[in-house]
N, C-alpha and C positions, 0 to 999 in steps of 0.2 A: 219657489212657489209660495212660501209662507208670506214673503213680502208682498206679492201680488194680491193674495187674499186679504191681507191687512189693509192694503190700499183700497181695495174694493169695499170692504166693510166701512172704512172711513168715509168713502164717498156716499155709501148708503146712509150712514148716520147723518151726514150733512143734508141729504135730500129729505130724510125723515124729519129733521129738525126745522128746516127752512121752507119746505114746500108741502103741497097737498097732493103731490104726484102719487098715484096708486102704487101699491106694493108690486103689482104685476109689471108695471113699467120700470120701477126701480131695479128689479132683477135684470131686466134687459139693458138698462142704461149703465149699470155698473159691471156687467159681465158675470153676475152671479147666477144668471139663468132663470129658470121657471120659479114661480112663487114658492113652491115647496122647497126647492133648493135654497133660495134666498132665506127662507125662514129657518131651515136647518142650520145653515152656515152662520147666520146672524146669531141664533140662539147659542150655538156652540162657542162663539167668540165673545159675545156681549153678555150672555146670561139671561136674556129676555127676548121676547118676540119683537119683530119690527113694529107691530101695531101697539104693543105695550110701551115700547120705547118712544114712539111718536106721541102717545097719550101723555107720558111723563113730561115731555118737553113742551107740549101744548099747554099743559096745566101750569108749568113754571112760567111760560110766557104770559099767560093770562093773569097770573098773580103779580107779575112784574108790572103789567099795565095798570093794575088797579090802584 
């Protein structure tokens, strides 16, 4: 079960980094479920919320483009 959760978190990270797909859809697409479930699992594994994670990567991408 740990492997499956890790794979789902990795997929969620990729979607957060590379797309603008809403959090609600990311939960469904990755199998992590409802937004509250996604947020809880993501925070437990990554140490930050999905929204904060996405903001970090958007900011890095914007700086790289400058």
